[in-house]
ROTILO-236102 format. One record per residue (C-alpha): x, y, z. Coordinates in nm, 3 decimals, decimal comma. Layout:
! ROTILO-236102
- X:Y:Z
...
This chain:
! ROTILO-236102
- -2,974:1,032:-1,643
- -3,051:1,149:-1,294
- -2,727:1,291:-1,160
- -2,604:1,177:-0,820
- -2,398:1,400:-0,596
- -2,069:1,227:-0,681
- -2,151:1,245:-1,052
- -2,208:1,619:-1,025
- -1,869:1,654:-0,853
- -1,705:1,439:-1,119
- -1,853:1,648:-1,397
- -1,741:1,966:-1,220
- -1,385:1,831:-1,193
- -1,384:1,756:-1,565
- -1,503:2,106:-1,655
- -1,252:2,277:-1,424
- -0,965:2,058:-1,545
- -0,886:1,915:-1,200
- -0,975:1,550:-1,270
- -0,670:1,317:-1,275
- -0,824:0,970:-1,293
- -1,110:0,746:-1,188
- -1,098:0,375:-1,104
- -1,377:0,124:-1,048
- -1,330:-0,179:-0,827
- -1,491:-0,437:-0,597
- -1,718:-0,614:-0,850
- -2,066:-0,681:-0,718
- -2,136:-1,039:-0,599
- -2,171:-1,275:-0,892
- -2,031:-1,021:-1,141
- -1,708:-1,107:-1,328
- -1,605:-0,748:-1,388
- -1,252:-0,645:-1,495
- -1,076:-0,338:-1,360
- -1,188:-0,008:-1,516
- -0,980:0,311:-1,533
- -1,089:0,648:-1,673
- -0,905:0,973:-1,739
- -0,957:1,292:-1,941
- -0,791:1,304:-2,285
- -0,776:1,558:-2,563
- -0,834:1,434:-2,920
- -0,863:1,611:-3,252
- -1,238:1,605:-3,207
- -1,220:1,772:-2,866
- -1,211:1,676:-2,499
- -1,305:1,319:-2,417
- -1,326:1,080:-2,119
- -1,113:0,774:-2,195
- -1,237:0,452:-2,032
- -0,995:0,156:-2,027
- -1,128:-0,188:-1,936
- -0,842:-0,418:-1,832
- -0,904:-0,779:-1,924
- -0,645:-1,049:-1,840
- -0,515:-1,067:-2,198
- -0,592:-0,724:-2,340
- -0,694:-0,368:-2,262
- -1,005:-0,227:-2,430
- -0,998:0,153:-2,471
- -1,303:0,363:-2,554
- -1,317:0,742:-2,583
- -1,648:0,906:-2,491
- -1,780:1,258:-2,489
- -1,798:1,383:-2,135
- -2,174:1,331:-2,120
- -2,158:0,977:-2,257
- -1,853:0,890:-2,049
- -2,018:1,001:-1,726
- -2,329:0,806:-1,821
- -2,114:0,497:-1,881
- -1,958:0,522:-1,534
- -2,294:0,588:-1,371
- -2,436:0,276:-1,537
- -2,158:0,060:-1,391
- -2,162:0,198:-1,035
- -2,290:0,057:-0,805
- -2,475:-0,206:-1,010
- -2,161:-0,380:-1,137
- -1,891:-0,224:-0,917
- -1,921:-0,149:-0,547
- -1,643:0,108:-0,520
- -1,512:0,406:-0,712
- -1,200:0,612:-0,646
- -1,187:0,965:-0,785
- -0,855:1,150:-0,788
- -0,841:1,523:-0,854
- -0,574:1,785:-0,792
- -0,774:1,893:-0,486
- -0,856:1,566:-0,310
- -0,910:1,194:-0,341
- -1,256:1,050:-0,285
- -1,330:0,683:-0,215
- -1,693:0,570:-0,236
- -1,806:0,221:-0,138
- -2,150:0,065:-0,137
- -2,293:-0,197:0,097
- -2,638:-0,277:-0,031
- -2,798:0,060:-0,091
- -2,582:0,241:0,164
- -2,288:0,446:0,041
- -1,979:0,529:0,249
- -1,759:0,821:0,149
- -1,401:0,897:0,255
- -1,219:1,210:0,137
- -0,844:1,247:0,163
- -0,556:1,463:0,039
- -0,473:1,461:-0,333
- -0,217:1,212:-0,464
- -0,146:1,440:-0,761
- -0,129:1,817:-0,747
- -0,068:1,876:-1,118
- -0,342:1,862:-1,383
- -0,374:1,533:-1,569
- -0,167:1,477:-1,883
- -0,448:1,461:-2,138
- -0,239:1,348:-2,434
- -0,398:1,040:-2,589
- -0,074:0,870:-2,689
- 0,147:0,971:-2,398
- 0,457:0,753:-2,371
- 0,494:0,556:-2,048
- 0,786:0,665:-1,832
- 1,005:0,366:-1,762
- 1,339:0,327:-1,589
- 1,480:0,141:-1,890
- 1,354:0,154:-2,250
- 1,151:-0,165:-2,299
- 1,309:-0,450:-2,492
- 1,071:-0,744:-2,510
- 1,236:-0,918:-2,807
- 1,296:-1,231:-2,605
- 0,923:-1,281:-2,541
- 0,868:-1,371:-2,905
- 1,176:-1,593:-2,902
- 1,050:-1,769:-2,590
- 0,702:-1,820:-2,729
- 0,545:-1,531:-2,538
- 0,219:-1,711:-2,484
- 0,095:-1,573:-2,815
- -0,124:-1,264:-2,825
- -0,326:-1,393:-2,529
- -0,027:-1,387:-2,294
- 0,202:-1,113:-2,420
- 0,018:-0,808:-2,280
- 0,007:-0,938:-1,925
- 0,361:-1,078:-1,940
- 0,496:-0,740:-2,053
- 0,303:-0,571:-1,773
- 0,459:-0,806:-1,516
- 0,805:-0,750:-1,661
- 0,762:-0,372:-1,649
- 0,651:-0,386:-1,285
- 0,940:-0,617:-1,198
- 1,186:-0,372:-1,355
- 1,026:-0,086:-1,160
- 1,092:-0,270:-0,834
- 1,451:-0,338:-0,940
- 1,500:0,028:-1,021
- 1,370:0,137:-0,681
- 1,650:-0,071:-0,532
- 1,933:-0,012:-0,775
- 1,854:0,316:-0,949
- 2,049:0,528:-0,702
- 2,305:0,267:-0,599
- 2,672:0,316:-0,679
- 2,807:0,107:-0,967
- 3,108:-0,120:-0,904
- 3,433:-0,063:-1,086
- 3,419:-0,265:-1,405
- 3,040:-0,292:-1,382
- 3,039:-0,646:-1,244
- 2,747:-0,790:-1,050
- 2,618:-1,147:-1,026
- 2,255:-1,254:-0,980
- 2,064:-1,582:-0,963
- 1,707:-1,645:-1,078
- 1,583:-1,957:-0,901
- 1,300:-2,135:-1,080
- 1,349:-1,929:-1,394
- 1,071:-2,106:-1,585
- 1,013:-1,955:-1,928
- 1,303:-1,717:-1,870
- 1,123:-1,389:-1,943
- 1,203:-1,233:-1,605
- 1,560:-1,362:-1,621
- 1,613:-1,188:-1,954
- 1,452:-0,873:-1,814
- 1,687:-0,878:-1,513
- 1,992:-0,922:-1,737
- 1,876:-0,643:-1,970
- 1,814:-0,401:-1,684
- 2,155:-0,462:-1,529
- 2,345:-0,442:-1,858
- 2,179:-0,112:-1,955
- 2,205:0,072:-1,620
- 2,575:0,068:-1,543
- 2,637:-0,299:-1,464
- 2,807:-0,354:-1,796
- 2,970:-0,684:-1,694
- 2,664:-0,827:-1,516
- 2,623:-1,203:-1,499
- 2,281:-1,361:-1,450
- 2,223:-1,735:-1,406
- 1,875:-1,881:-1,448
- 1,822:-2,205:-1,257
- 1,532:-2,429:-1,364
- 1,436:-2,771:-1,231
- 1,306:-2,892:-1,570
- 1,606:-2,977:-1,792
- 1,419:-2,933:-2,119
- 1,310:-2,581:-2,022
- 1,659:-2,482:-1,905
- 1,804:-2,611:-2,233
- 1,547:-2,415:-2,435
- 1,611:-2,082:-2,259
- 1,986:-2,139:-2,286
- 1,949:-2,181:-2,663
- 1,749:-1,857:-2,684
- 2,013:-1,668:-2,483
- 2,287:-1,791:-2,716
- 2,085:-1,715:-3,030
- 2,024:-1,356:-2,913
- 2,389:-1,305:-2,821
- 2,317:-1,239:-2,451
- 2,669:-1,244:-2,313
- 2,670:-1,303:-1,937
- 2,328:-1,468:-1,933
- 2,307:-1,844:-1,887
- 2,065:-2,115:-1,776
- 2,135:-2,438:-1,590
- 1,914:-2,729:-1,489
- 1,864:-2,834:-1,126
- 1,793:-2,686:-0,784
- 1,960:-2,377:-0,642
- 2,257:-2,594:-0,546
- 2,327:-2,626:-0,920
- 2,435:-2,262:-0,940
- 2,800:-2,213:-1,033
- 3,017:-2,120:-0,736
- 3,103:-1,758:-0,685
- 2,989:-1,435:-0,516
- 2,622:-1,341:-0,547
- 2,483:-0,988:-0,519
- 2,115:-1,067:-0,570
- 1,870:-1,357:-0,585
- 1,522:-1,357:-0,736
- 1,262:-1,636:-0,730
- 0,935:-1,541:-0,895
- 0,660:-1,796:-0,836
- 0,891:-2,074:-0,721
- 0,660:-2,342:-0,581
- 0,617:-2,392:-0,205
- 0,948:-2,442:-0,018
- 1,153:-2,369:-0,332
- 1,098:-2,004:-0,234
- 1,252:-2,074:0,108
- 1,547:-2,257:-0,049
- 1,612:-1,962:-0,280
- 1,606:-1,715:0,009
- 1,829:-1,937:0,221
- 2,080:-1,973:-0,062
- 2,086:-1,596:-0,106
- 2,146:-1,535:0,264
- 2,420:-1,801:0,272
- 2,591:-1,639:-0,027
- 2,577:-1,298:0,141
- 2,352:-1,151:-0,130
- 2,277:-0,784:-0,080
- 1,931:-0,806:-0,234
- 1,660:-1,074:-0,235
- 1,333:-1,071:-0,426
- 1,071:-1,349:-0,425
- 0,708:-1,384:-0,529
- 0,588:-1,694:-0,339
- 0,357:-1,952:-0,492
- 0,177:-2,273:-0,391
- 0,205:-2,245:-0,013
- 0,170:-2,596:0,128
- 0,413:-2,640:0,416
- 0,207:-2,493:0,702
- -0,149:-2,580:0,594
- -0,173:-2,866:0,843
- 0,066:-2,726:1,101
- -0,120:-2,426:1,242
- -0,227:-2,462:1,605
- -0,324:-2,109:1,715
- -0,522:-2,009:2,026
- -0,885:-2,120:2,051
- -1,046:-1,787:1,947
- -0,918:-1,844:1,593
- -1,099:-2,178:1,568
- -1,405:-1,993:1,439
- -1,198:-1,878:1,142
- -0,983:-2,182:1,081
- -1,264:-2,437:1,085
- -1,342:-2,316:0,733
- -1,105:-2,480:0,485
- -1,062:-2,185:0,252
- -0,996:-1,945:0,539
- -0,746:-2,183:0,695
- -0,564:-2,205:0,362
- -0,548:-1,828:0,331
- -0,436:-1,790:0,692
- -0,161:-2,047:0,635
- -0,045:-1,853:0,327
- -0,037:-1,530:0,526
- 0,149:-1,685:0,820
- 0,402:-1,850:0,588
- 0,495:-1,523:0,420
- 0,495:-1,332:0,750
- 0,735:-1,590:0,896
- 0,956:-1,562:0,588
- 0,978:-1,184:0,626
- 1,044:-1,215:1,000
- 1,314:-1,478:0,939
- 1,489:-1,248:0,691
- 1,487:-0,968:0,946
- 1,632:-1,202:1,209
- 1,903:-1,296:0,957
- 2,004:-0,933:0,906
- 1,784:-0,804:0,624
- 1,528:-0,527:0,595
- 1,219:-0,708:0,468
- 0,915:-0,570:0,284
- 0,597:-0,744:0,170
- 0,380:-0,579:-0,095
- 0,161:-0,643:-0,400
- 0,361:-0,749:-0,706
- 0,092:-0,769:-0,974
- -0,277:-0,687:-0,957
- -0,496:-0,949:-0,790
- -0,721:-0,944:-1,098
- -0,451:-1,144:-1,279
- -0,345:-1,385:-1,004
- -0,410:-1,433:-0,634
- -0,041:-1,524:-0,597
- 0,048:-1,159:-0,611
- 0,269:-1,087:-0,310
- 0,634:-1,000:-0,329
- 0,886:-1,026:-0,046
- 1,209:-0,832:-0,071
- 1,511:-0,824:0,154
- 1,798:-0,574:0,164
- 2,101:-0,676:0,368
- 2,188:-0,454:0,662
- 2,491:-0,437:0,888
- 2,324:-0,635:1,168
- 1,981:-0,775:1,252
- 1,733:-0,518:1,380
- 1,678:-0,511:1,754
- 1,416:-0,761:1,862
- 1,393:-0,932:1,520
- 1,454:-1,282:1,657
- 1,203:-1,227:1,936
- 0,936:-1,115:1,688
- 0,995:-1,427:1,481
- 0,956:-1,663:1,775
- 0,653:-1,472:1,907
- 0,472:-1,509:1,575
- 0,560:-1,877:1,545
- 0,458:-1,946:1,904
- 0,121:-1,775:1,861
- 0,036:-2,001:1,569
- 0,190:-2,310:1,722
- 0,446:-2,343:1,441
- 0,763:-2,525:1,543
- 0,931:-2,560:1,206
- 0,933:-2,353:0,890
- 1,165:-2,424:0,599
- 1,342:-2,088:0,575
- 1,390:-2,052:0,950
- 1,526:-2,407:0,968
- 1,765:-2,347:0,677
- 1,891:-2,030:0,846
- 1,937:-2,202:1,182
- 1,675:-1,983:1,351
- 1,479:-2,137:1,637
- 1,104:-2,083:1,642
- 1,067:-2,182:2,005
- 1,101:-1,936:2,287
- 1,383:-2,008:2,534
- 1,258:-2,174:2,849
- 1,269:-1,958:3,159
């Protein structure tokens, strides 16, 4: 193998013990290539380069000698992957290829400690995993369990970022709603996290439009003895009356996401968490300035722009209603393109200029109505002079 400059640097980092990890991305056109991660490990047989290929339903792990591992990466880049990120304790390096041209960007290190080279290192999680309900709920069989557990773990991580340092109420009571609870896996995960982190009297209600699914998850909750966890059939209006501290809606379809957010705001919920799905409302409603016609005359680009505008308006509406809003990636895009999450944390009062930013965005795109803004009583039209 003829070494390239970046391969020489990678080999040097391995030998000096400064390599933390390597990731391959941006599959070449026409190549269905899963995400690839590599890191140094120490086995009984000596030092190795562990290469993990992440398929939608399973991870494939292979341990190579350094020479063979480097050759394996070199064979994949840039023929099958057009980017590689190398993280060492000294710097991060991002390499991307366009045709035969390579672009390199070096930055500060994201890790300053040597990599943990234990082969069977235990993942650090906020709460010890308990996925017993996945089997009880069907779990999707072996083909669905790995990815479902990964989504649950990430969901719990986001919860912990919010609630890990929060004070616990006297008696441990908190009440949450899961709108569009579906199979119930995330609802069980929410209940488990709350009950094991100081909210000992937590109540969680899963709300599902399909009666047969709500009945099934309710039976599972009762069979597992999950006190404080229940499921009801209907829309968000079917939720039992009472105070609400948090609302989640993960992949609720189209305006069901808006209805969940609106219900949370109306109930005075401190925390909101949604992962939108099936954006339809604004696809035919965008009327932006003429320069965007070049983009929006293409159907797929107009659909993506409508998705982006919908979620941006949702975040802006939350801010105008008195919440700090964030939009970020929930799960990797290799598993689903519906991978955004919007969160809202209630504040004492709306941020300065929040309402003006909402109307400015809506006006730019020619949007006069959007479900969440309408439900919250927020006008999308600028006041006339």
